[in-house]
MIDO-714278 format. One line per 2 residues: number of its first residue (from 1); their letters; for each residue x, y, z of C-alpha. Coordinates in nm, 4 decimals. Example, Ala and Ser with C-alpha at 12.3 -4.5 7.8 and 13.67 -1.06 7.14 Angstrom:
REM residues 2
1 = as = 1.2300/-0.4500/0.7800 | 1.3670/-0.1060/0.7140
***
This chain:
REM residues 514
1 = xx = 0.0000/0.0000/0.0000 | 0.1404/0.3388/-0.0987
3 = xx = 0.1089/0.5913/0.1834 | -0.0413/0.9238/0.0798
5 = xx = -0.0251/1.2057/0.3318 | -0.2211/1.5272/0.3682
7 = xx = -0.0371/1.7467/0.6177 | -0.2065/2.0494/0.7739
9 = xx = 0.0607/2.1159/1.0361 | 0.3636/1.8924/1.0664
11 = xx = 0.5293/2.0622/1.3641 | 0.4188/1.7635/1.5739
13 = xx = 0.4116/1.4950/1.3052 | 0.7808/1.4243/1.2584
15 = xx = 0.9325/1.1856/1.0008 | 0.9731/0.9368/1.2855
17 = xx = 0.6020/0.9571/1.3652 | 0.5082/0.9337/0.9960
19 = xx = 0.7157/0.6175/0.9722 | 0.5461/0.4747/1.2799
21 = xx = 0.2027/0.5494/1.1310 | 0.2931/0.3851/0.8018
23 = xx = 0.4254/0.0800/0.9837 | 0.1083/0.0511/1.1918
25 = xx = -0.1205/0.0846/0.8898 | 0.0695/-0.1927/0.7158
27 = xx = 0.0888/-0.4114/1.0275 | -0.2835/-0.3933/1.1005
29 = xx = -0.4017/-0.3703/0.7371 | -0.5660/-0.0291/0.7711
31 = xx = -0.6242/0.1566/0.4397 | -0.6177/0.5033/0.5940
33 = xx = -0.6296/0.7158/0.9058 | -0.6855/1.0779/1.0039
35 = xx = -0.5183/1.2105/1.3190 | -0.5516/1.5366/1.5099
37 = xx = -0.3800/1.6484/1.8290 | -0.4283/1.9483/2.0551
39 = xx = -0.1419/2.0623/2.2775 | -0.1773/2.3901/2.4586
41 = xx = -0.3059/2.6483/2.2145 | -0.1899/2.4500/1.9086
43 = xx = -0.3877/2.2098/1.6933 | -0.2099/1.9657/1.4625
45 = xx = -0.3719/1.7381/1.2071 | -0.2667/1.5000/0.9353
47 = xx = -0.4242/1.2366/0.7117 | -0.2690/0.9178/0.5830
49 = xx = -0.3609/0.6649/0.3174 | -0.6872/0.5845/0.1443
51 = xx = -1.0441/0.6860/0.2306 | -1.1924/0.4689/-0.0437
53 = xx = -1.0341/0.2408/-0.2998 | -0.8997/0.2690/-0.5569
55 = xx = -0.7481/0.6112/-0.5005 | -0.9622/0.8465/-0.2924
57 = xx = -0.7219/1.0087/-0.0465 | -0.7898/1.0405/0.3213
59 = xx = -0.8141/1.4030/0.4367 | -0.8456/1.5668/0.7754
61 = xx = -1.2076/1.6570/0.6978 | -1.2998/1.3025/0.5887
63 = xx = -1.6142/1.1912/0.7711 | -1.6202/0.8753/0.9840
65 = xx = -1.8789/0.6904/1.1847 | -1.7535/0.7876/1.5307
67 = xx = -1.9081/0.4796/1.6966 | -1.8844/0.4586/2.0768
69 = xx = -1.7094/0.7929/2.1140 | -2.0704/0.9139/2.0871
71 = xx = -2.1219/0.7987/2.4462 | -1.9363/1.0949/2.5974
73 = xx = -2.1753/1.3331/2.4200 | -2.4759/1.1418/2.5541
75 = xx = -2.3422/1.1696/2.9083 | -2.2805/1.5410/2.8493
77 = xx = -2.6414/1.5820/2.7337 | -2.7577/1.4285/3.0627
79 = xx = -2.5377/1.6769/3.2495 | -2.7067/1.9649/3.0666
81 = xx = -3.0513/1.8210/3.1411 | -2.9635/1.7986/3.5111
83 = xx = -2.8509/2.1622/3.5162 | -3.1648/2.2713/3.3296
85 = xx = -3.3898/2.0979/3.5821 | -3.2419/2.2455/3.8995
87 = xx = -3.5076/2.5164/3.9318 | -3.8002/2.2946/3.8320
89 = xx = -4.0457/2.1088/4.0542 | -3.8957/1.7745/3.9503
91 = xx = -3.5185/1.8146/3.9341 | -3.3185/1.5461/3.7590
93 = xx = -3.0203/1.3857/3.9311 | -2.7481/1.1393/3.8346
95 = xx = -2.9134/0.8884/4.0695 | -3.2598/0.9329/3.9180
97 = xx = -3.3976/0.5862/3.8289 | -3.4447/0.5492/3.4533
99 = xx = -3.7772/0.3725/3.5089 | -3.9148/0.6918/3.6642
101 = xx = -3.8517/0.8684/3.3324 | -3.9676/0.6046/3.0820
103 = xx = -4.1709/0.3743/3.3034 | -4.3438/0.1673/3.0342
105 = xx = -4.0375/0.1266/2.8156 | -3.7654/0.0586/3.0729
107 = xx = -3.8281/-0.2814/3.2253 | -3.5481/-0.5251/3.3080
109 = xx = -3.5615/-0.8975/3.3817 | -3.5538/-0.8265/3.7571
111 = xx = -3.7978/-0.5921/3.9318 | -3.5344/-0.4648/4.1772
113 = xx = -3.3007/-0.3767/3.8892 | -3.5868/-0.2077/3.7048
115 = xx = -3.6713/0.0133/4.0016 | -3.3164/0.0973/4.1058
117 = xx = -3.1064/0.1313/3.7893 | -3.0109/0.4983/3.7652
119 = xx = -2.8819/0.7284/3.4934 | -2.5264/0.7104/3.6251
121 = xx = -2.5487/0.3309/3.6560 | -2.6343/0.3113/3.2870
123 = xx = -2.3688/0.5640/3.1837 | -2.0955/0.3868/3.3828
125 = xx = -2.1811/0.0316/3.2696 | -2.2661/-0.1018/3.6156
127 = xx = -2.6310/-0.2010/3.5686 | -2.5781/-0.5780/3.5775
129 = xx = -2.6942/-0.6144/3.2166 | -2.4137/-0.7650/3.0062
131 = xx = -2.3396/-0.6557/2.6511 | -2.5871/-0.8840/2.4702
133 = xx = -2.4227/-0.7585/2.1503 | -2.5717/-1.0400/1.9437
135 = xx = -2.9204/-0.9187/2.0346 | -2.8378/-0.5911/1.8607
137 = xx = -2.6658/-0.7692/1.5708 | -2.9733/-0.9874/1.5103
139 = xx = -3.2177/-0.6944/1.5155 | -3.3770/-0.5677/1.1957
141 = xx = -3.2421/-0.2326/1.0693 | -3.5882/-0.0723/1.0688
143 = xx = -3.6411/-0.1311/1.4414 | -3.7266/0.1806/1.6422
145 = xx = -3.5568/0.2912/1.9620 | -3.8727/0.2213/2.1627
147 = xx = -3.8948/-0.1305/2.0172 | -3.5320/-0.1931/2.1109
149 = xx = -3.6020/-0.0709/2.4642 | -3.8985/-0.3025/2.5068
151 = xx = -3.6767/-0.6027/2.4335 | -3.4586/-0.5279/2.7380
153 = xx = -3.7031/-0.7026/2.9733 | -3.6236/-1.0315/2.7989
155 = xx = -3.2433/-1.0091/2.8277 | -3.0890/-1.1975/3.1230
157 = xx = -2.8991/-0.9997/3.3863 | -2.5684/-1.1224/3.5276
159 = xx = -2.5089/-0.9028/3.8341 | -2.6951/-0.6862/4.0813
161 = xx = -2.6906/-0.3149/3.9915 | -2.3911/-0.1135/4.1057
163 = xx = -2.1624/-0.4114/4.1708 | -1.9717/-0.4952/3.8514
165 = xx = -1.8537/-0.3289/3.5314 | -2.0102/-0.4826/3.2203
167 = xx = -1.9991/-0.2754/2.9016 | -2.3503/-0.2454/2.7598
169 = xx = -2.4610/-0.0434/2.4576 | -2.8269/-0.1101/2.5354
171 = xx = -2.8080/0.1117/2.8426 | -2.6890/0.4110/2.6429
173 = xx = -2.9881/0.3528/2.4160 | -3.2077/0.3626/2.7267
175 = xx = -3.0578/0.6938/2.8390 | -3.1008/0.8311/2.4858
177 = xx = -3.4669/0.7318/2.4893 | -3.5164/0.8964/2.8288
179 = xx = -3.3530/1.2192/2.7089 | -3.5691/1.2290/2.3975
181 = xx = -3.8892/1.1668/2.5919 | -3.8067/1.4415/2.8427
183 = xx = -3.7030/1.6959/2.5785 | -3.9646/1.6137/2.3170
185 = xx = -3.7013/1.6085/2.0423 | -3.4462/1.3598/1.9159
187 = xx = -3.1014/1.3370/2.0676 | -2.9322/1.4604/1.7515
189 = xx = -3.1199/1.7903/1.7756 | -3.0281/1.8198/2.1442
191 = xx = -2.6581/1.7636/2.0760 | -2.6543/2.0019/1.7818
193 = xx = -2.8298/2.2816/1.9669 | -2.6624/2.2460/2.3057
195 = xx = -2.3096/2.1176/2.2305 | -2.2057/2.1139/1.8647
197 = xx = -2.3269/2.4610/1.7678 | -2.1788/2.6348/2.0767
199 = xx = -1.8459/2.4614/2.0024 | -1.8686/2.5470/1.6298
201 = xx = -1.8737/2.1772/1.5402 | -2.0359/2.2446/1.2050
203 = xx = -1.9182/1.9194/1.0464 | -2.0705/1.6744/1.2954
205 = xx = -2.3894/1.4794/1.2229 | -2.6170/1.2286/1.3929
207 = xx = -2.6553/0.9615/1.1260 | -2.4980/0.8258/0.8108
209 = xx = -2.8251/0.9011/0.6323 | -2.7932/1.2710/0.7146
211 = xx = -2.4447/1.2728/0.5615 | -2.5483/1.0782/0.2516
213 = xx = -2.8447/1.3074/0.1878 | -2.6155/1.6078/0.1266
215 = xx = -2.3803/1.5999/-0.1783 | -2.1133/1.8135/-0.0091
217 = xx = -2.0853/1.5747/0.2850 | -2.1571/1.2508/0.0992
219 = xx = -1.8377/1.2900/-0.1035 | -1.6316/1.3033/0.2184
221 = xx = -1.7842/0.9950/0.3826 | -1.5141/0.7352/0.4388
223 = xx = -1.5664/0.3772/0.3225 | -1.5001/0.1147/0.5883
225 = xx = -1.3185/-0.2113/0.5146 | -1.2143/-0.5453/0.6602
227 = xx = -0.8983/-0.7218/0.5492 | -0.9757/-1.0785/0.4310
229 = xx = -0.6530/-1.2846/0.4499 | -0.7666/-1.5823/0.2409
231 = xx = -0.8688/-1.3466/-0.0400 | -0.5690/-1.1151/0.0090
233 = xx = -0.7919/-0.8119/-0.0332 | -1.0164/-0.5685/0.1510
235 = xx = -1.3909/-0.6266/0.1733 | -1.6062/-0.3135/0.1846
237 = xx = -1.8385/-0.2935/0.4849 | -2.1890/-0.1482/0.4891
239 = xx = -2.2258/0.1766/0.6808 | -2.4120/0.1729/1.0108
241 = xx = -2.7859/0.1613/0.9480 | -2.9611/0.1039/1.2798
243 = xx = -3.1592/0.3942/1.4231 | -3.1558/0.2775/1.7897
245 = xx = -2.7775/0.3253/1.8112 | -2.8501/0.6974/1.8783
247 = xx = -2.6544/0.7899/2.1903 | -2.4449/0.4755/2.1876
249 = xx = -2.2751/0.5228/1.8510 | -2.4633/0.7278/1.5907
251 = xx = -2.2362/1.0311/1.5444 | -2.0557/1.0985/1.2153
253 = xx = -1.7728/1.3520/1.2328 | -1.4086/1.4197/1.1521
255 = xx = -1.0896/1.4742/1.3482 | -1.0970/1.8529/1.3044
257 = xx = -1.4404/1.8902/1.4630 | -1.3441/1.6534/1.7429
259 = xx = -1.0506/1.8767/1.8406 | -1.3063/2.1428/1.9370
261 = xx = -1.4723/1.8935/2.1689 | -1.1340/1.7913/2.3108
263 = xx = -1.0389/2.1514/2.3774 | -1.3636/2.2075/2.5699
265 = xx = -1.2912/1.8975/2.7784 | -0.9287/1.9888/2.8484
267 = xx = -1.0049/2.3485/2.9489 | -1.3552/2.2727/3.0841
269 = xx = -1.5152/2.5599/2.8975 | -1.8819/2.5889/2.7993
271 = xx = -2.1385/2.4753/2.7194 | -2.1083/2.2302/3.0107
273 = xx = -2.0935/2.3660/3.3659 | -1.7881/2.3118/3.5903
275 = xx = -2.0023/2.0857/3.8090 | -2.1064/1.8950/3.4994
277 = xx = -1.7472/1.8345/3.3894 | -1.6551/1.7181/3.7391
279 = xx = -1.9333/1.4591/3.7333 | -1.8620/1.3422/3.3782
281 = xx = -1.4971/1.2727/3.4594 | -1.5405/1.1278/3.8087
283 = xx = -1.4697/0.7518/3.7998 | -1.7681/0.5378/3.8975
285 = xx = -1.6636/0.1816/3.8233 | -1.3536/-0.0336/3.8682
287 = xx = -1.2937/-0.2547/3.5656 | -1.1818/-0.5951/3.6883
289 = xx = -1.3455/-0.8419/3.4524 | -1.2953/-0.7088/3.1002
291 = xx = -1.0414/-0.8324/2.8455 | -1.0478/-0.5272/2.6189
293 = xx = -0.7360/-0.5389/2.4018 | -0.6833/-0.1670/2.3508
295 = xx = -0.6341/-0.0520/2.7095 | -0.3166/0.1415/2.7971
297 = xx = -0.0778/0.0023/3.0596 | -0.2200/0.1173/3.3919
299 = xx = -0.2247/-0.0173/3.7499 | -0.6043/0.0006/3.7537
301 = xx = -0.8680/0.0642/3.4875 | -1.1707/0.2806/3.5721
303 = xx = -1.4805/0.4102/3.3954 | -1.6462/0.7476/3.4480
305 = xx = -1.9463/0.8610/3.2380 | -1.8650/0.7908/2.8738
307 = xx = -1.4900/0.7838/2.9458 | -1.2350/0.5236/3.0478
309 = xx = -0.9944/0.6585/3.3099 | -0.6362/0.5320/3.3334
311 = xx = -0.3084/0.6421/3.4840 | -0.0309/0.6217/3.2258
313 = xx = 0.3199/0.7124/3.3413 | 0.1738/0.9190/3.6239
315 = xx = -0.0635/1.1073/3.3932 | -0.4438/1.0937/3.4304
317 = xx = -0.5646/0.9803/3.0889 | -0.9289/0.9913/2.9783
319 = xx = -1.0033/0.7988/2.6601 | -1.2616/0.6037/2.4662
321 = xx = -1.2490/0.3810/2.1631 | -1.5221/0.3085/1.9129
323 = xx = -1.5776/0.0377/1.6561 | -1.8223/-0.0886/1.3985
325 = xx = -1.7460/-0.3206/1.1058 | -1.5091/-0.1109/0.8936
327 = xx = -1.4243/0.1581/1.1492 | -1.1915/0.2051/1.4463
329 = xx = -1.1866/0.5300/1.6466 | -0.9789/0.6479/1.9432
331 = xx = -1.0204/0.9714/2.1414 | -0.8418/1.0794/2.4581
333 = xx = -0.7001/1.3660/2.6601 | -0.4723/1.4488/2.9544
335 = xx = -0.6038/1.7681/3.1195 | -0.2880/1.8352/3.3210
337 = xx = -0.0856/1.8439/2.9993 | -0.3436/2.0382/2.7985
339 = xx = -0.3126/1.7517/2.5523 | -0.5689/1.5574/2.3533
341 = xx = -0.5846/1.3320/2.0488 | -0.8362/1.1859/1.8069
343 = xx = -0.7621/0.9129/1.5540 | -1.0079/0.7748/1.3004
345 = xx = -0.9333/0.4760/1.0753 | -1.1312/0.2693/0.8280
347 = xx = -1.1001/-0.0820/0.9698 | -1.1865/-0.2164/1.3146
349 = xx = -0.8192/-0.3039/1.3631 | -0.7321/0.0644/1.3326
351 = xx = -0.7832/0.0742/1.7104 | -0.4828/-0.1543/1.7561
353 = xx = -0.2670/0.0866/1.5578 | -0.4100/0.3866/1.7409
355 = xx = -0.3089/0.2508/2.0812 | 0.0587/0.2472/1.9877
357 = xx = 0.0342/0.5851/1.8145 | -0.1217/0.7740/2.1036
359 = xx = 0.1091/0.6128/2.3592 | 0.4008/0.7264/2.1418
361 = xx = 0.2677/1.0835/2.1404 | 0.2237/1.0828/2.5185
363 = xx = 0.5752/0.9439/2.5638 | 0.7076/1.2393/2.3630
365 = xx = 0.5503/1.4994/2.5925 | 0.8169/1.6938/2.7857
367 = xx = 0.8777/1.5524/3.1318 | 0.6988/1.2203/3.0833
369 = xx = 0.9168/0.9376/3.2237 | 1.0627/0.6742/2.9910
371 = xx = 0.8250/0.4837/2.7686 | 0.6816/0.1467/2.8650
373 = xx = 0.4686/0.0975/2.5582 | 0.6919/-0.1534/2.3752
375 = xx = 0.6288/-0.4483/2.6067 | 0.2610/-0.3611/2.6419
377 = xx = 0.2116/-0.3408/2.2649 | 0.3878/-0.6748/2.2195
379 = xx = 0.1463/-0.8405/2.4639 | -0.1540/-0.6752/2.2990
381 = xx = -0.0362/-0.7879/1.9544 | 0.0013/-1.1460/2.0748
383 = xx = -0.3516/-1.1467/2.2180 | -0.4981/-1.0049/1.8961
385 = xx = -0.3149/-1.2658/1.6900 | -0.4466/-1.5430/1.9147
387 = xx = -0.7993/-1.4095/1.8755 | -0.7638/-1.3860/1.4964
389 = xx = -0.6278/-1.7408/1.4866 | -0.9434/-1.8603/1.6611
391 = xx = -1.1623/-1.6708/1.4129 | -0.9836/-1.8451/1.1223
393 = xx = -0.9921/-2.2008/1.2571 | -1.1761/-2.4800/1.0810
395 = xx = -1.5063/-2.6199/1.2017 | -1.3305/-2.9366/1.3195
397 = xx = -1.0767/-2.7335/1.5164 | -1.3558/-2.5304/1.6745
399 = xx = -1.5437/-2.8479/1.7616 | -1.2443/-2.9869/1.9520
401 = xx = -1.1918/-2.6566/2.1339 | -1.5551/-2.6130/2.2355
403 = xx = -1.6174/-2.9804/2.3178 | -1.2853/-3.1171/2.4459
405 = xx = -1.4530/-3.4296/2.5909 | -1.6307/-3.5521/2.2782
407 = xx = -1.6543/-3.9320/2.2559 | -1.4320/-4.0989/1.9978
409 = xx = -1.7471/-4.1998/1.8142 | -1.9954/-3.9119/1.8490
411 = xx = -2.3534/-4.0016/1.9371 | -2.5915/-3.9521/1.6453
413 = xx = -2.8532/-3.6769/1.6623 | -3.2004/-3.8068/1.7469
415 = xx = -3.3754/-3.6912/1.4301 | -3.2963/-3.6475/1.0619
417 = xx = -3.1438/-3.3008/1.0171 | -3.4369/-3.1705/0.8150
419 = xx = -3.6583/-3.2200/1.1213 | -3.4575/-2.9516/1.3054
421 = xx = -3.5317/-2.6949/1.0360 | -3.7784/-2.4205/1.1216
423 = xx = -3.7924/-2.0790/1.2845 | -3.6883/-2.0355/1.6466
425 = xx = -3.7660/-1.7168/1.8372 | -3.6446/-1.5382/2.1514
427 = xx = -3.8253/-1.2260/2.2723 | -3.4976/-1.0409/2.3305
429 = xx = -3.2824/-1.1786/2.0500 | -3.5368/-1.2111/1.7707
431 = xx = -3.5684/-1.5039/1.5315 | -3.3342/-1.7652/1.3850
433 = xx = -3.4679/-1.9372/1.0698 | -3.2958/-2.2714/1.0044
435 = xx = -3.3005/-2.4542/0.6716 | -3.1179/-2.7646/0.5501
437 = xx = -2.8558/-2.6650/0.2962 | -2.5815/-2.8900/0.1619
439 = xx = -2.6377/-3.1431/0.4367 | -2.6021/-2.8828/0.7154
441 = xx = -2.8397/-2.6605/0.9063 | -2.8011/-2.3027/0.7872
443 = xx = -2.9466/-1.9600/0.8680 | -2.9366/-1.6638/0.6313
445 = xx = -2.9248/-1.3514/0.8501 | -2.8147/-1.1016/0.5869
447 = xx = -3.1261/-0.8911/0.6488 | -3.0135/-0.8009/1.0029
449 = xx = -2.8181/-0.5088/1.1505 | -2.4942/-0.7070/1.1184
451 = xx = -2.5213/-0.9129/0.8001 | -2.4149/-1.2730/0.8619
453 = xx = -2.4665/-1.6406/0.7892 | -2.4932/-1.9182/1.0446
455 = xx = -2.3923/-2.2800/0.9795 | -2.4413/-2.5614/1.2317
457 = xx = -2.2193/-2.8696/1.2398 | -2.3054/-3.1729/1.4497
459 = xx = -2.0817/-3.2488/1.7489 | -2.2534/-3.5279/1.9447
461 = xx = -2.6111/-3.6091/2.0398 | -2.8139/-3.2894/2.0368
463 = xx = -2.5034/-3.0724/2.0628 | -2.3774/-2.8733/1.7644
465 = xx = -2.1215/-2.6060/1.6834 | -2.2398/-2.2869/1.5149
467 = xx = -2.0203/-2.0809/1.2883 | -2.1291/-1.7186/1.2388
469 = xx = -1.9534/-1.5449/0.9508 | -1.9915/-1.2437/0.7199
471 = xx = -2.1147/-1.2997/0.3633 | -1.8440/-1.4081/0.1216
473 = xx = -1.5932/-1.5276/0.3836 | -1.4557/-1.8795/0.3839
475 = xx = -1.2883/-1.8866/0.7258 | -1.1569/-1.5530/0.8515
477 = xx = -1.3886/-1.3388/1.0597 | -1.5752/-1.6424/1.1903
479 = xx = -1.7123/-1.6807/1.5394 | -1.7863/-2.0239/1.6817
481 = xx = -2.0113/-2.1135/1.9741 | -2.1937/-2.4078/2.1292
483 = xx = -2.5502/-2.4942/2.0276 | -2.7976/-2.7430/2.1728
485 = xx = -3.1438/-2.8645/2.0707 | -3.4179/-2.9821/2.3072
487 = xx = -3.6410/-3.2510/2.1561 | -3.9714/-3.3285/2.3291
489 = xx = -4.1244/-3.6717/2.3942 | -4.3082/-3.6634/2.0618
491 = xx = -3.9823/-3.6274/1.8713 | -4.0230/-3.2580/1.7878
493 = xx = -3.7377/-3.0068/1.8354 | -3.8911/-2.7432/2.0615
495 = xx = -3.5950/-2.5298/2.1675 | -3.2645/-2.4098/2.0280
497 = xx = -3.0018/-2.3006/2.2812 | -2.7043/-2.0854/2.1810
499 = xx = -2.4120/-1.9523/2.3846 | -2.4413/-1.5938/2.2643
501 = xx = -2.3415/-1.3973/2.5749 | -2.0114/-1.4732/2.7482
503 = xx = -2.1224/-1.2844/3.0580 | -2.3731/-1.5608/3.1315
505 = xx = -2.0885/-1.8027/3.2057 | -2.1871/-2.0780/2.9636
507 = xx = -2.5640/-2.0438/3.0003 | -2.7441/-2.0476/2.6694
509 = xx = -3.0004/-1.8148/2.5186 | -3.2995/-2.0388/2.4444
511 = xx = -3.5043/-1.9816/2.1286 | -3.8468/-2.1488/2.1076
513 = xx = -3.9690/-2.3053/1.7859 | -4.2631/-2.1186/1.6332
***
């Protein structure tokens, strides 16, 4: 890949840094990246590589899906709503239960959790609801935010509220819904009127559709990709098209606009109040059970409201990553150094590159002790490679890994495979249609939020292995998990169990045949 560079201010981006960027893009197979840094009163920005093949250059005003970096804006919107309500008869607080705001729509699987889960619980990922990411992936793109909220009551909880960190996009959707119901307008309008316009963020939007509808912005929308090793080429990814993402990941912006947000955070200037900034950045949760690969080396990992909080080389670092198929985003700042960075790339693995790049920039700040990033990056790289190896394994390899105690001669399934075909439904996860195709049970899920196929291979008895994979992939990008059928006394498959949520510790999500 030939590196093309657009340089707006290279006083910070040295030849050494340019070489590091090029090496990272090649290492992690990232077509392009835009980077901006604030340091004191200066703003530096630079773009590298390709925004869209074959030859559309990345620029510093290229527009990206900003993914989970949206969360900090959602938390900020809550802060503004709290300030606005102080003189009203019903003031809003960080510990206001969400169910008191959207009573009919916010119901969890446990009545105590429903009544006691607060705004700050949701914003700090300590509600006890695990990620349930597959529930979002299996949703239909035309689902509304209210419909997504009403599925929460069917998703199993793993912990009591306020006890354990468990990253959950669904809770940011819940807060978004509450904000919209209170304000009587959508969250995008709130953010534009209360945050983006005051900060002169004129190139920030609340959906891909909004960007595509305008010719001047559509031409700057970056195409996301995934590197497919067996094909030795990039596969283009569909842009995010799921309305309920709202406050969890809907924003589209560029690195230049994000520097205005970073500067407000570093200097704690309007439109957010000093009390609001203090609450947004105050750690709420200790992260002790999360194997996120992109964390900086730190003695302890914390989460505030829309921000991870770490201590790197004695410096208090606030940061957040974001990802969606085809995009990897990283934003962070160190208030004491008047320093902040934003990096946007067009593959998910861009986040791996961004970790090394921002640690390098921090290490170069005057007075920061010697770097420790090399060993940390080596460990992170090894873990990513191990994960990618698992996603490229064969079905037989996955079967041995998931069922290490299989008998030498597997027990036959009770029924002919075609008898297992049919549609199975879960109130929280939606439907799984199974058909017999090429001697295997198969599900075409290309009409869902995350387009995928599902193939089931028999392991032993009523136990199977499922392979979930994107369209057009032979092996890479696969995810394997255990599957089980329940057959009733009449010889009819009644339930399909799938291990879709790691937080449940091996418990399956059970779909009932319709």
